[in-house]
DRENVEX-256792 format. One record per residue: y, x, z of N, C-alpha, C, O in turn. Coordinates in pm, whole numbers, plus 50000, padded with zeros to 5 digits. Each point is the difference from the previous one (the first is absolute). Layout:
// residues N
YXZYXZYXZYXZ
...
END
This chain:
// residues 298
282476084244989499705002750078498364993350043499694988249982
499505021250070498834992650050499555012650094500415011549986
498534983150127499595007550112498414999649960499434990849941
499985021450105498524999950001499645006250128500595009250056
498064982549995499525001950100498625003850000499254991049964
500215019750066498765001249991499244999950184500425004750105
498304987449858499434996750138498295000449976499394996849898
500245006650189498555007650048499264986449987500414988650020
497995017349930498984992050038499445002750124500345010850048
498744981250030499475002250136498604998849992499464995549899
499805008850218498825002150023499784995450154500725004750088
498394986949938499724993650116498945012050044498975002449938
501415003450159498665005450083499574997050115499165006450064
501554981049978499294991450063500294985749998501164996950026
497894992249943500704989149970498874990150067498884997449956
501904996550193499104995450069500144984449997501094995750038
497994995449925500664987249972499404988850102498814998050024
502294995450029499594990850092499634983249946500124996849882
499504995550205499644982649933501344995649962501035002550062
498844989849816500724993049960501054992050083499704991550084
501685012649881500864989950093500494984749970500064996849881
500174996950184500524985549934500605001249871499454994849903
501865012950086500775000949885498835007149852500355000849882
498585002650163498995003849925500325016449947499485005749905
501384998850174499735015749996499225003650090499354991850064
500575022349959499205008750093500715007050052500995004949946
498474997950219500685010950073499265010749954498864998949955
501815012750055499525011449935500785012450080501195000050031
497905010049992500035013050012500115011849911499225009249975
501874988049987500295007649848500615015949988501225001349994
497945010050003500495012249955500245006549895499135006449941
502234992650015500325002549850500255015450015500305005750105
499515000349767500385009149982500635003749854499214999049906
502165005150062500594996549864499385013749941499745009350076
499994991949757499655010549940500615002349866500744991549951
499015018949989501025003649909499454993849871499565007249910
500474980850082499644992249845501464991250030500354996650113
500385000749770501394993050002500034989449901499475001349889
501044990050143500784991649896501515003350017500525003950105
500184993649763501184997650033500824989049940499704993249901
501295006050166500734984049952501365006049993500595008250069
499804982549790501445006849969500624987650005499304990449969
502225006850073500714986850055501125003549873500465011449993
499904979549921500955000749926500804988249976499344990549958
501835007750057500744988049975499884990949890500455004249894
498964982050108499804993049897500144987050004499324995450092
501324995849845500684987349996499044990149990500414988449998
498355013649995498894989949974498805001750101498904994549991
501635016350133499094999450104499664990450088500684989750002
498145011950091499395013649983499025000949894499114991949974
501255022449949498634997649930499255014049956500575010749976
498024986550020498895010450031499535003149874499624991949916
500445022250073498955005949911499485013450058500515006450092
498414996649842498615005450071499385013249902499454997249893
500665013150139499015009249937499045006450034499995000750123
498955005849819499065010950095498754991549965499914989749934
498815020750153498904989349971499964989050076500734998050097
498244993049852499864988150017501134989250004499884988750047
501135016049902501634991550008500024986949953500894991950027
497975005649891499984985449955499254993450104499804988349965
499755014050138499344994850118501314993650066499934988050027
501345019350003501254998050086500494987749954500184997849881
500064993250217500734987149950501475006850010500465008950072
500204981149797501265005349979500854986950014501054998449938
498474993350137500904988450058500525001150131499965011050055
500484980149997500744999250144498585001050117500195003450117
498684993849841498925006050105499985010450020499375002950102
501115006349838500045013750005500695007650133501164997150029
498135012250047500855001450114501175008450009500685002750099
499465002149751501195006049995501144989849947501165004349995
498594983849969500934990349981500304992950115501164997950036
497784998050027500544995250111500515010750093500574994850096
499415018549909500855007350101501584998749951500854999150089
499585000849771500814998349960500964986550017501215000550023
498034987649962500624988750039500204996550154500894991950029
498055016050105500414999150114501025008650034500754994050077
499615016749902501225008550026501314990649948500924997850079
499134997449800500664995649932500404984550111501164996550021
497924998150021500334985050058500665004750121500984994650053
498265018449995500795001150158501865005749964500994997450068
498965007849849501375006249948500874993249959501185003250008
498314983349925500924989849956500685005349839501165000449957
497485003349980500755005649818499174995149922499014994150045
501125006749870498704996449890498945012649963500425011649992
498384985649991499195011349976500025004049827499124998049916
502135008150068499905001249875499535017449973500745009850005
497934989849968499345011050009498845004349890499094992149974
500985018549974498575000149901499415011650090500675009350046
498134988949968499075010650101498805001349906499214991349964
500825023949999499075005949953498815007450070500215008350089
498864989349880498845005950124498815008549891499104995349930
501335018950092499005006549961498885005150075500065009350080
499044984849893498665000450100499055014049997499935004949887
499604999750180498935010650042499094994850103498805002549981
501534990850125499184995350101498684991149931500524993749908
498425003950097499234991049975500224985850018499964996350117
500294993849785499904985150017499014995450025498955001849938
501274990150180498774991950052499135011550067498795000349981
501675006650076499035013450032499795004650126499475010750026
501124977750086499995002050132501055012650070499835004450114
501235000149794500705012950040501514991949997500995006449964
499134979250075501284997350010501115005149882501055005950025
498404990249827500925001849900501114990149986501085003349951
498664983750096500904986549985500655004050110501115004549970
498694995750135500665000250119500985015249999501105000850054
498255009949875501045011049970501144997049893501075005850012
498744986349896501014993349911501134992850059501155002049961
498484987750151500794989950059500995014450087501195001049969
498305007450117500675007150100500965006249900501175000550038
498495005549816500865006649931500904994949934500975006849967
498904976649988500854994849930501354996750120501215000549974
498104995850167501214998250106500825011650023501234999449997
498025012850031501195009449980500745003949905501165003950006
497974994649878501185002449890500874990149952500865003649919
499084981250125501304992549968500735001750150501164996150012
498395007750061501065003550136501145009249965501204997850017
498185014049926500615008949947501134995049858501215002449996
498254992549931500424994449863501444990850060501115002249953
498704988750143500714991550026500825003650096500864992050036
499075019750019500805007550129499674987250138500964998050075
498194996849943500254990450104500065008050112500804995150078
498725014649963500025007950128498964994450081500255003250116
498624989649876499474996550052499215008150144500095012249985
499324984650122499375013050111499094997449969499544990049945
499955022750101498154999749973499704988850057499634991049925
500435006250224499524985950048500194988349894499124992449960
502105007850007500114987949899499064999249897499484989349966
500195025949961499415001649883498294995450039499374992149929
500085014550194498614997850058499784984050012498994993849965
502375000550101499774984949983499594993649909499074992050012
501715010849853499574995049888498505003449926499424991949927
500115020850105498785002249986499024993650046498964997249942
501474999550203498784993550045499824986949949498854995450004
502104997449946499924985749947499365002349873499264990549977
500695020449909499655002749933498385001249985499324995349909
500285011350189498564997550010499325013150125500745008050058
498224991449955499455011750110500305010849974500835004750078
498785003249823500325012849982501035006349957500005012249991
500934981149980501425000149948500685006950090500655008949946
499464990750156500765011450128499535010049951500725006649926
498054997250097499435013849979500645006949875500485011350009
499524981849881499985004949880501945005950011500485008649926
500234984550175501255006850013500135011550095500865008749992
498014990450116500375011050110499405009149941500595010849996
498174988449944498935014549961499595007150103500254994650108
499025019349899499905006950081498684995350080499145000249911
500434997050168499334995150093500054990650127500625003550101
498714984049891500334990650118499234992249995499254998249904
500774995050207498834988050085500524985849936501225000050017
498524992349941500094987849971499324992550054498794999549976
501894991150129499374987250060500524987749942500724999549901
498724987150191500584989549967498974999049830498915004949970
501934987649960499215003549865500355013749911500075001049878
500105007550206500445011949937501525003750007500415011649995
500384977450017501405002849922500765004950150501195002749985
498334998650144500655007150095499585016150022498795002150012
501925006949993499655012649977500545009150132500994998750072
497945010649926500295010250071499725013949951498855004149982
502405004049994499645010849931499275008750065500095000750123
498975008549796499335007350080500275016449975500645003649901
498865005550191500595014349945498325004249946498884996450038
501555011549871498735007649947500115016849998501095005749994
497725000850013500265014950044499705005649846499515011250013
500584985749867500015006049895499524991049880499644988450023
500335016349861499354993949874498584997450041499365006450083
500134980749828498454998349978500184999549851501024995749946
497995008649994499284997149861499114991449943498785001150016
501954987149891499054991449970499634998449846500715002949903
498054992050098499734999649810500094983750023499654994850105
500884997549778499754984249971499125000049874500355007349907
498704986450084499574993149904500104986549965499444991550070
501365004649804500354988249971498744990349965499215006849934
500414983250081499084990849941500164997149851500855005749932
498374986050024499734994149850500914985650002500584995449902
499404999150223500834987449996500584996350167499325004750091
501524989549935500634995750094499354992450091499004993949963
501395005250159499674990250104501304994450068500945007150037
498954974049977500874997050034500045001450189498994996750063
502225008150007499825001650134499754985650079499365000450105
501094988249851499354986650053498794997449983499434993650088
499895010249800498694998149987499075007550108498974995850054
501725017249961499145010050074500184994550188499104999950084
502314996449934499704992150111499514988850002499844995650114
499754996049781498964988250021498715003150013499184992050045
500605017949923498665004149970499695007650171498964997550061
501975010349986499765003750139499804987950100499195000950092
501564987749888500174991050102498544994349959499284996450092
500235002649775498634991650011498655009650023498994993750028
500905018249965499195010450062500194998950134498974998450065
502135002150000500354997550138499864989850085500214999950121
499364990249801499514985850095499124995550108500124990550078
498805020249905498994999250072500135009250128499135000350087
502355009449919499925004450106501185003350055500954998249923
499415007450215501494998050054500785009449978499655010050062
501404991749869500685011249960501095005050098500804992050046
499255021849987500535002650090501425003849984500295003049885
500674997650202501735001550008499735012949951499105007850030
501804993349892500285010449909500495015650044501184999149967
498675013250080500255006250047500275012449937499135004249924
502015003450092499995016849930499265007750072499954997650121
499275013949823499245006150063500675013950049500445008249920
499584993150192500905012250051499295012349957500765009749988
497634993249977499805010249941500455002749870499985011249949
500484977649993500455002849832501585001650030500425008649922
500464987350147501155002750023500325014550039500935007049959
498064996250135499985015650045499625009949885500535011150009
498644986849884499485008149909501254998049915500195010849944
500644981550023501064998749919501125010150052500575008449931
499614989350187501105009150086499675012949994500845009050007
497814993249977499765016950009499825003549887499845012249989
500104978749866500085005149902498455003049956499625005949899
499604988350206498345006649964499104991449892499604988550020
500155019849851499134990149924499064994750025499844987850001
499285021950028498574995150069500024992050131499024993350033
502035007350037499794988050109500554985849949499674989050044
501205013949857500384986549934498894995549932499864987849998
499325018849947499014993149899498624993950089499244991349957
500665014650157499314993350098500294988450064499244994950082
502114999549875500654986250076500314992149915500284988650036
499785014549837500914989849904498714988749982498805001850018
501944985449940499074988249989500964986749979501154999150043
498154990849883500744993549920499244986250012499054997849924
501374992050176499074988750031499684990049854499094991749992
501995011849888499754993449874498735005449914499464993549910
500235016450122499405008749875498484990750003499454996549896
500095000850218498974989949951500024990249908499214999549906
502054989150125500064991349913500755004249859500094991049917
500385019850055500495006449864498795005749951500125004549886
498644996950170498795006249924499134990449970499175000049909
501144988150208499144985949928500524993549886499314992149935
502015010950032500584993749872499875008549902500104995249887
499665019450126499995011149894499115011750031500315011850017
498254981149986498645010150049500385015949937499875010950056
500674985449798499935016349949500985010250079500065011849965
500684983550140500985009450032498825011150113500295011350037
498564982049993499165008050086499645016149915499715011050045
500444985149842499485013349899501025008950022499675011650023
501644985249975501245008049997499855007250124499915012349988
500054982750134499775003650155499215009149987500335011350036
498294986049904499235009350019499815012449926499145008150034
501804994249844500015008749929501205009550032499995012149977
501284979350092500955010150076499165008250130500135012150018
499134980450057499065009550101499345008749968499965010050072
499274989349807499095008749952501065013749937499715011849982
501134983550002501245014249943500315009050113500345011749982
499564982850139500735004650120500894996850056500585008650067
499944977149930501044992050088499725000950135498864997550041
502115005950040499954998850144499504986350055499274998850098
501274990149815499774986150015500574994849864500765005349919
498614982650081500014991049907500554982050013499094994650063
501514999549919500474985650013500964994549893500885005249930
498534980650085500864991149918501555001650034500275001850119
500694997749795501304998650027500454987550050499614991049927
501095004850172500154985950055499294992849919498985005449957
501314980549997499164994049967499255002949850499364991149944
500785020450007499285006049883500554993349876500824990849999
498475016649866499045003850027500035016249962499005006649972
502284998250033500345015949993499265002950121500054992850100
498865023849884499485002850060500495012150071500375008449918
499794996150218500745010550035498965011150070498934995550043
501315017549969499105010250018500975012250053500675007449929
499254992850198500775014250080499225011349986498785000150015
501915009649956499485011849940500785011350120501024997450064
498275013749942500305012150104501145005249943500905002550080
499274999449815501325008049959500154996449813499244993049934
501935014050020500214993449889498835003849878499654991849916
499815023150093498815004749960498924989850017499664994249897
499855003050196498724988750012500514986549928499194992949939
502255003750070500204989349943499765000249843499794989149946
500245019449999500415001349861498584998249956499634993649902
499405014750208498444999449958499804985949969499634994849895
500734999350231499204984050030500624992649864499414990549950
501505013150010501064993449872499085000549888499524990449940
500275024350035498995001549890498814998149967499515000649887
499714995550275498714994049975500194986849951499444995649899
501584996650194499924987849962500234995149860499314991149950
501855016049976500074997349853499035003349932500164996849882
498635009550145498915000549939498484989050063498824999149964
501904994950132498894989250025499674991249933498794997749993
502034995149943499954986849934500224989650068499954989049945
500375012450194500114990550097501624990850027500204990050068
500745018049850501334995849993500625000049892499485004949899
501904988850100500495002949870500995012149996500215007149902
500384994050227500775014149996500355008650108499474994350096
500995014049940500065007350114501565003450026500865000049912
499345002650214501395008150024499635006150122499044996750068
501855013349960500145006250124501475000050060500915000049918
499435000150226501014996250036500215006150161498964998250063
501645005549982500505001150147500744993050083500904992749959
498795008850171500924986350077500045009050156499165008750019
501884988250082500734988649940501245003049904500235012049982
500514979749959501325003749927500894989350024499574989150035
501985013749944501114989350035499654986349977498854996449973
502044996550037499784983349960501055002749848500235009749928
500214975150075500804998749872501265007550007500704999950102
499595006749790500835011350000501104999549859499565001949886
501694995550137500665002049901499955013349922499955010750061
500054988849814499895013149900501195003349907499945009749924
END
């Protein structure tokens, strides 16, 4: 017997970052949108688990030990229900690795749901979300999907209504960026100024609710973008290429280095993607729409 869970990537249409807290985290107003790029996590009984294997683009960069969020998810669920974590977790990756699209968090949420189904633990949604929050700031949203506002360090979710699908283009960079490194650079760049309390944009939430791509484009923002560009200046060329190709908006996705481009419709998205593929500014390009459902047993 095995259980496979499909779990989506995310893009942050707003990422407002507050000052560093005493625990080292930052207060956030983080508006997530789940998009149709997926990892799949398959859980199979194994006597020597948790054991991790991985395939797909940049799979060699994925840790296969107990630092992997998928392994940590299996261990956390097993501990809570008093069982041994005898499971082999195979990750089929399609979400960029170290790309700012929550690929590792997706794998954690996918493994948690897969192990819950495989072991028949019957955990409630609230219990699963509680474990997700322990695993990492983005993991709860990977389980929930759709659109949501994350506060605290991003783990406290308020689900949001959307009025339709939004069309996106994602350009994968030639190398990754470490999320902790980007936050450290954010802190360094912010040393000389007072950082305001992070607050969700009401205009942006209204654009999401209406399904209005042009209104959303006018309000997207990412407080980590300057830090990502400081560490990876070449991303500015990719952002410029997407804008020149007709994207309504361009921004770094989360902590980067994947760049995200909002398009007017599916046809415009394909035109932006084609231009980026020939721009010489990125490694490869994908199109996807969102919002989509969160982690789902398939």
